[in-house]
C-alpha positions as CSV (number, residue, x, y, z in Angstrom):
1,X,105.6,78.2,170.2
2,X,102.7,79.0,167.9
3,X,100.0,76.3,167.9
4,X,98.2,75.5,164.7
5,X,94.5,75.0,165.3
6,X,94.1,72.6,162.4
7,X,96.0,69.9,164.3
8,X,93.8,69.8,167.4
9,X,91.7,67.0,166.0
10,X,94.7,64.9,165.1
11,X,95.3,62.2,167.6
12,X,98.8,60.6,167.7
13,X,99.5,57.4,169.6
14,X,103.0,56.9,171.1
15,X,104.0,53.5,172.4
16,X,106.4,54.0,175.3
17,X,106.7,57.1,177.5
18,X,110.3,57.3,178.5
19,X,113.1,59.4,177.0
20,X,112.2,59.3,173.3
21,X,108.4,58.9,173.9
22,X,108.1,61.9,176.3
23,X,110.3,64.0,173.9
24,X,108.1,63.1,171.0
25,X,104.8,63.6,173.0
26,X,105.8,67.0,174.2
27,X,106.9,68.2,170.8
28,X,103.6,67.1,169.3
29,X,101.5,68.5,172.1
30,X,103.2,71.9,172.0
31,X,102.3,72.1,168.3
32,X,98.6,71.4,168.9
33,X,98.3,67.7,168.4
34,X,96.4,65.5,170.8
35,X,98.7,62.7,172.0
36,X,98.0,59.4,173.7
37,X,101.1,57.8,175.3
38,X,100.7,54.1,176.1
39,X,103.1,52.5,178.5
40,X,103.3,48.9,179.7
41,X,104.5,49.9,183.1
42,X,102.9,51.9,185.9
43,X,105.3,54.7,185.3
44,X,106.8,56.0,182.1
45,X,110.4,56.1,183.1
46,X,111.6,52.9,181.4
47,X,115.2,52.1,182.1
48,X,115.6,55.3,184.1
49,X,113.6,53.4,186.7
50,X,114.4,49.8,186.0
51,X,117.7,49.9,184.1
52,X,119.9,52.3,186.1
53,X,121.2,50.9,189.4
54,X,119.6,52.8,192.2
55,X,122.8,54.5,193.3
56,X,122.4,56.9,190.3
57,X,120.1,59.1,192.4
58,X,120.8,62.5,190.9
59,X,120.7,61.2,187.3
60,X,117.5,59.2,187.9
61,X,115.7,62.1,189.6
62,X,116.8,64.6,187.0
63,X,115.6,62.4,184.1
64,X,112.4,61.6,185.9
65,X,111.6,65.2,186.6
66,X,112.2,66.0,182.9
67,X,109.9,63.2,181.7
68,X,107.2,64.4,184.2
69,X,107.5,67.9,182.9
70,X,107.1,66.8,179.3
71,X,104.2,64.4,179.9
72,X,102.1,66.6,182.2
73,X,100.6,68.5,179.4
74,X,96.9,69.3,178.6
75,X,97.3,67.8,175.1
76,X,98.8,64.5,176.4
77,X,96.9,61.5,177.9
78,X,99.2,59.0,179.6
79,X,97.8,55.5,179.6
80,X,99.8,53.2,182.0
81,X,99.6,49.4,182.4
82,X,98.7,49.0,178.8
83,X,101.1,46.9,176.7
84,X,100.5,47.2,173.0
85,X,100.6,43.7,171.6
86,X,99.1,42.3,174.8
87,X,96.3,44.5,176.3
88,X,95.7,46.0,172.9
89,X,96.8,44.4,169.7
90,X,98.9,46.5,167.4
91,X,96.5,45.8,164.5
92,X,93.5,47.0,166.6
93,X,95.4,50.2,167.5
94,X,96.3,50.7,163.8
95,X,92.9,49.9,162.2
96,X,90.2,50.6,164.8
97,X,91.2,53.4,167.1
98,X,91.4,56.2,164.6
99,X,94.9,57.6,165.2
100,X,96.4,59.8,162.6
101,X,99.8,58.3,163.3
102,X,101.5,55.8,165.6
103,X,105.0,56.4,166.9
104,X,106.9,53.5,168.4
105,X,109.2,54.5,171.3
106,X,109.0,51.3,173.2
107,X,112.8,51.0,173.8
108,X,115.0,48.0,174.1
109,X,113.8,45.7,176.8
110,X,114.6,42.3,175.6
111,X,118.0,40.9,176.6
112,X,120.1,39.5,173.7
113,X,120.1,35.8,174.0
114,X,123.2,34.2,175.4
115,X,123.9,31.4,173.0
116,X,125.2,28.5,175.0
117,X,124.0,24.9,174.8
118,X,121.7,23.7,177.6
119,X,121.3,27.3,178.9
120,X,117.5,27.1,179.3
121,X,117.6,24.8,182.3
122,X,119.5,27.3,184.4
123,X,117.7,30.5,183.4
124,X,116.6,32.6,186.4
125,X,118.4,30.2,188.7
126,X,122.2,30.1,188.1
127,X,122.0,32.1,184.9
128,X,120.4,35.5,184.9
129,X,119.8,38.2,182.3
130,X,120.7,41.8,183.0
131,X,117.3,43.5,182.7
132,X,115.6,41.3,185.3
133,X,118.7,41.4,187.5
134,X,118.8,45.2,187.6
135,X,115.0,45.3,188.2
136,X,115.4,43.0,191.2
137,X,118.3,45.0,192.6
138,X,116.4,48.3,192.3
139,X,113.2,47.1,193.8
140,X,114.1,44.3,196.2
141,X,114.0,46.7,199.2
142,X,110.4,47.5,198.6
143,X,108.0,46.0,201.1
144,X,105.5,45.1,198.4
145,X,108.0,43.8,195.9
146,X,106.6,40.6,194.2
147,X,109.1,40.1,191.4
148,X,111.9,37.6,190.9
149,X,114.5,37.1,193.6
150,X,118.1,36.3,193.0
151,X,120.7,35.0,195.5
152,X,124.2,36.1,194.6
153,X,127.0,33.5,194.7
154,X,130.8,33.3,194.8
155,X,132.6,32.8,191.4
156,X,129.9,34.8,189.5
157,X,130.7,35.4,185.9
158,X,129.5,38.5,184.1
159,X,129.5,38.3,180.3
160,X,129.7,41.7,178.6
161,X,131.8,44.8,178.0
162,X,129.9,48.0,178.3
163,X,129.1,50.4,181.1
164,X,126.0,48.3,182.0
165,X,128.2,45.2,182.5
166,X,130.4,47.3,184.9
167,X,127.3,48.2,186.9
168,X,126.3,44.6,187.1
169,X,129.7,43.4,188.4
170,X,129.8,46.2,190.8
171,X,126.4,45.1,192.2
172,X,127.7,41.5,192.5
173,X,130.8,42.5,194.5
174,X,129.1,45.1,196.6
175,X,126.2,42.8,197.6
176,X,128.6,39.9,198.5
177,X,130.9,42.0,200.6
178,X,128.1,44.0,202.2
179,X,126.4,40.8,203.3
180,X,129.5,39.0,204.5
181,X,130.9,42.0,206.3
182,X,127.8,42.2,208.4
183,X,127.5,38.4,209.0
184,X,131.2,37.8,209.8
185,X,132.1,41.1,211.4
186,X,128.9,42.8,212.4
187,X,129.7,45.8,210.3
188,X,126.8,47.3,208.5
189,X,127.5,49.7,205.6
190,X,124.9,51.1,203.2
191,X,125.0,50.5,199.5
192,X,125.7,54.2,198.6
193,X,128.8,54.3,200.8
194,X,130.1,51.1,199.1
195,X,129.5,52.4,195.7
196,X,131.1,55.8,196.4
197,X,134.2,54.6,198.3
198,X,134.7,51.2,196.7
199,X,135.3,47.8,198.2
200,X,139.1,48.2,198.5
201,X,138.9,51.3,200.6
202,X,136.2,49.8,202.9
203,X,138.1,46.5,203.4
204,X,141.3,48.5,204.2
205,X,139.5,50.6,206.7
206,X,138.3,47.6,208.7
207,X,141.5,45.6,208.1
208,X,139.5,42.8,206.4
209,X,140.2,40.8,203.2
210,X,138.0,38.9,200.8
211,X,139.5,35.7,202.1
212,X,138.5,36.7,205.7
213,X,134.9,37.1,204.4
214,X,135.1,33.9,202.4
215,X,134.4,35.7,199.1
216,X,135.7,34.6,195.7
217,X,136.0,37.5,193.2
218,X,133.5,37.8,190.4
219,X,134.9,37.8,186.9
220,X,134.1,40.0,183.9
221,X,134.5,38.3,180.6
222,X,134.7,40.4,177.4
223,X,135.2,39.4,173.8
224,X,137.6,42.3,173.1
225,X,140.3,43.9,175.1
226,X,139.9,46.7,177.7
227,X,140.8,49.5,175.3
228,X,137.8,48.5,173.1
229,X,135.3,48.7,175.9
230,X,132.9,51.5,175.1
231,X,133.6,53.4,178.3
232,X,134.8,56.6,176.6
233,X,133.4,57.8,173.3
234,X,135.8,59.5,170.8
235,X,135.1,63.1,170.0
236,X,135.2,62.4,166.3
237,X,136.2,59.6,163.8
238,X,139.9,60.6,163.6
239,X,142.5,58.0,164.5
240,X,143.9,60.3,167.1
241,X,140.6,60.8,168.8
242,X,139.8,57.0,168.8
243,X,143.2,56.1,170.3
244,X,142.8,58.7,173.0
245,X,139.4,57.3,173.9
246,X,140.8,53.8,174.0
247,X,143.5,54.8,176.4
248,X,140.9,56.4,178.7
249,X,138.8,53.2,178.5
250,X,141.9,51.2,179.6
251,X,142.5,53.4,182.6
252,X,138.8,53.4,183.6
253,X,138.6,49.7,183.6
254,X,141.8,49.4,185.7
255,X,140.2,51.8,188.2
256,X,137.1,49.7,188.4
257,X,139.0,46.5,188.9
258,X,141.1,48.0,191.7
259,X,138.2,49.8,193.4
260,X,135.6,47.0,193.3
261,X,137.9,43.9,193.5
262,X,136.8,41.8,190.5
263,X,138.8,39.9,187.8
264,X,138.8,40.7,184.1
265,X,139.3,38.1,181.3
266,X,139.5,39.7,177.8
267,X,139.4,38.1,174.4
268,X,137.0,35.2,175.4
269,X,133.5,34.2,174.6
270,X,131.2,31.6,176.2
271,X,131.4,28.2,174.6
272,X,129.7,25.6,176.9
273,X,128.5,25.1,180.5
274,X,129.7,22.6,183.1
275,X,127.2,21.2,185.5
276,X,127.4,18.9,188.5
277,X,124.3,17.3,190.2
278,X,122.1,19.4,187.9
279,X,123.6,22.6,189.1
280,X,125.9,25.0,187.3
281,X,129.5,24.5,188.3
282,X,131.6,26.1,185.6
283,X,131.9,27.6,182.1
284,X,134.1,26.9,179.2
285,X,135.3,30.0,177.4
286,X,136.8,30.0,173.9
287,X,139.7,32.3,173.4
288,X,139.4,34.7,170.5
289,X,141.6,37.2,168.6
290,X,140.9,40.4,166.8
291,X,141.5,40.5,163.1
292,X,140.6,43.6,161.2
293,X,138.6,44.6,164.3
294,X,136.5,41.4,164.1
295,X,136.3,38.8,166.8
296,X,137.7,35.5,165.5
297,X,137.5,32.3,167.6
298,X,140.9,30.5,168.0
299,X,140.5,26.9,167.1
300,X,141.0,24.4,169.9
301,X,141.8,27.1,172.4
302,X,139.7,27.1,175.5
303,X,139.7,28.2,179.2
304,X,137.6,26.5,181.9
305,X,136.8,28.4,185.0
306,X,134.6,27.8,188.0
307,X,131.2,29.5,187.9
308,X,128.4,29.2,190.4
309,X,126.4,32.0,188.7
310,X,126.4,33.7,185.3
311,X,124.9,37.1,184.5
312,X,124.5,38.0,180.9
313,X,125.1,41.7,180.1
314,X,125.5,41.6,176.3
315,X,122.9,44.2,175.5
316,X,119.2,44.6,174.8
317,X,117.1,44.6,171.7
318,X,113.6,46.0,171.1
319,X,110.8,43.6,172.1
320,X,108.9,42.5,169.0
321,X,105.3,43.6,168.6
322,X,103.0,41.2,166.6
323,X,101.8,42.9,163.4
324,X,105.1,44.6,162.6
325,X,107.8,43.4,160.3
326,X,111.3,42.7,161.7
327,X,114.6,41.8,160.3
328,X,116.3,39.7,162.9
329,X,115.8,41.8,166.0
330,X,115.1,45.2,164.4
331,X,112.1,46.8,162.8
332,X,112.2,47.0,159.0
333,X,112.5,50.7,158.2
334,X,112.2,52.5,154.9
335,X,115.7,53.0,153.5
336,X,114.9,56.5,152.4
337,X,113.2,57.5,155.7
338,X,114.8,55.7,158.6
339,X,112.1,56.9,161.0
340,X,109.2,55.3,159.0
341,X,108.3,51.6,159.4
342,X,108.4,49.8,156.1
343,X,105.0,49.1,154.5
344,X,103.0,51.2,156.9
345,X,102.2,54.7,155.8
346,X,101.7,56.4,159.2
347,X,103.7,54.2,161.6
348,X,107.0,55.6,162.8
349,X,109.8,54.5,165.2
350,X,112.2,56.6,167.2
351,X,114.9,56.2,169.9
352,X,115.8,52.7,171.1
353,X,112.9,51.2,169.2
354,X,115.1,51.8,166.2
355,X,118.6,51.9,167.6
356,X,118.3,49.1,170.1
357,X,120.6,51.0,172.5
358,X,120.1,52.1,176.1
359,X,122.0,55.4,176.0
360,X,119.8,58.2,177.6
361,X,121.2,61.1,175.6
362,X,121.2,59.2,172.3
363,X,117.6,58.1,172.8
364,X,116.6,61.7,173.7
365,X,118.4,63.1,170.7
366,X,117.0,60.6,168.2
367,X,113.5,61.0,169.6
368,X,113.6,64.8,169.2
369,X,115.1,64.8,165.8
370,X,112.9,62.1,164.3
371,X,109.7,63.6,165.7
372,X,110.6,66.9,164.1
373,X,110.9,65.1,160.7
374,X,107.7,63.1,161.3
375,X,105.7,66.2,162.1
376,X,107.1,68.2,159.2
377,X,106.9,65.5,156.5
378,X,103.8,63.6,157.4
379,X,101.5,65.6,159.7
380,X,102.1,69.4,159.5
381,X,102.2,72.2,157.0
382,X,105.3,74.0,155.9
383,X,104.8,76.6,158.6
384,X,106.7,74.3,160.9
385,X,109.8,74.6,158.7
386,X,111.0,77.8,160.4
387,X,111.0,76.2,163.8
388,X,112.5,73.0,162.5
389,X,115.4,74.8,160.8
390,X,116.7,75.8,164.3
391,X,116.8,72.3,165.7
392,X,120.1,71.1,164.4
393,X,122.1,71.1,161.2
394,X,121.6,67.4,160.3
395,X,117.8,67.5,160.5
396,X,117.7,70.9,158.7
397,X,119.7,69.5,155.8
398,X,117.5,66.4,155.6
399,X,114.3,68.3,155.6
400,X,115.4,70.8,153.0
401,X,116.1,67.9,150.6
402,X,112.6,66.6,151.3
403,X,110.7,69.9,150.9
404,X,109.1,69.1,147.5
405,X,107.7,65.8,148.7
406,X,106.6,67.2,152.1
407,X,103.9,69.5,150.7
408,X,102.6,66.7,148.5
409,X,102.3,64.3,151.4
410,X,100.7,66.7,153.9
411,X,98.1,67.6,151.4
412,X,96.5,64.2,151.8
413,X,96.6,64.3,155.6
414,X,93.2,65.2,157.1
415,X,92.1,65.4,160.7
416,X,90.0,62.5,161.8
417,X,86.2,63.0,162.2
418,X,85.1,64.2,165.7
419,X,83.2,61.0,166.2
420,X,86.4,59.0,165.8
421,X,88.4,61.2,168.2
422,X,85.6,61.0,170.7
423,X,85.8,57.2,170.5
424,X,89.5,57.4,171.4
425,X,88.7,59.5,174.4
426,X,85.9,57.0,175.5
427,X,88.2,54.0,175.2
428,X,90.9,55.8,177.2
429,X,88.4,56.7,179.9
430,X,87.4,53.1,180.2
431,X,91.0,52.1,180.9
432,X,91.3,55.0,183.4
433,X,88.2,53.9,185.3
434,X,89.5,50.3,185.4
435,X,92.9,51.2,186.9
436,X,91.8,54.2,189.0
437,X,93.7,56.9,187.0
438,X,92.7,60.5,187.6
439,X,95.5,62.9,186.7
440,X,99.1,62.3,185.7
441,X,100.5,64.0,188.8
442,X,98.2,62.0,191.1
443,X,99.1,58.8,189.4
444,X,102.9,59.4,189.6
445,X,102.6,60.4,193.3
446,X,100.6,57.3,194.0
447,X,102.8,54.8,192.2
448,X,106.4,56.1,192.6
449,X,108.0,53.3,194.7
450,X,109.7,54.0,198.0
451,X,113.3,54.9,197.3
452,X,116.2,53.0,198.9
453,X,117.8,56.2,200.1
454,X,114.6,57.1,201.9
455,X,114.3,53.6,203.4
456,X,117.8,53.9,204.9
457,X,116.8,57.2,206.5
458,X,113.5,55.8,207.8
459,X,113.2,52.0,208.3
460,X,109.4,52.3,208.7
461,X,108.9,54.4,205.6
462,X,107.0,51.8,203.6
463,X,103.9,52.6,201.5
464,X,102.3,49.2,201.9
465,X,102.5,49.1,205.6
């Protein structure tokens, strides 16, 4: 790809280094821009590291390798452990650092609130949110893990209906059976075998039942029916395609239930909690019905079930950054340019920072597409049009409609003075010195946690020992 020298003094800040952020950073870097990627964590992998259960080894490693390849570029400076809105205020970054543009790619890390009365007193005890739960599950085996700890209980209720909620309830059942199988029968089976073969097959192999292990099944509660679970996406918007996807979702859920031994309650939403001696003992669910594809509560129709623990898996939203405007949980974007933050000329948002979803491919696609538009419309000359036209038909059509205004807008974009760009470098070097950062490769090698699969192979393989 031809690099335009006029952009080498343009510094672009990207907040978040995972799927969308690394996609945007690499595209900008290859076109000659200098890019600074700020990430709140040690590593840029986002939910690849802390949102996918650790049995997704191949997917995790493949995505991490791709992110590493994209961020390890001479025009990219990765700045870890630096949360915008905390370590650096957004207004400071916007007004004082001297960036030509800021791109938000900070993803969706904040769990949607589970709206039940008196819930606060049980949070991180008997009631847990998905993001912190998966983080614990993925890292609890590490010898230097200092995060929250959770103790799984019988009669656990998982609220939700997507793939993530299935991962959560799988974790609950696998962890309970794994522990009790060892304590009661002296049988030690690793997590990966449980996940691959399923609980039913393992119990049958050893002629053991859940009753023998004194385990009560976990329950998945969903506000719609199984066919509406987003387990299979339709190929298009036709009725036939949608109905086919729904049938697949029904079959998939049944396989999950049979394989991992949990219960499923459809058409119900949380209504209130039941407590005994200041501890959670149950939950009241309100029955609902679907009318015109909308969830409608049924008046005076409730179901009470025992619950010693509740895990909320109802989705995530972008974490709000002070200094930006939001409507409910989402950034206010320009209606005519859904990648540009409303009211701020050179502040943009891509991926889950806009969509609020956690799908890897969707995030990657949105990041790549929107970065192409941002570059073409706001930062680069029309020489980029030839490359952009090969990206995909949707973006090509959008850019062609904007061509007249593109040239007008880029004519006012000028590279920042060298003194200002030098100040950016000096500030970053100060952060690097404080945290001991040398090169991207060295930092990743030093801070990648010990993987569970490696721990199982070598019990003494612990970086902090």
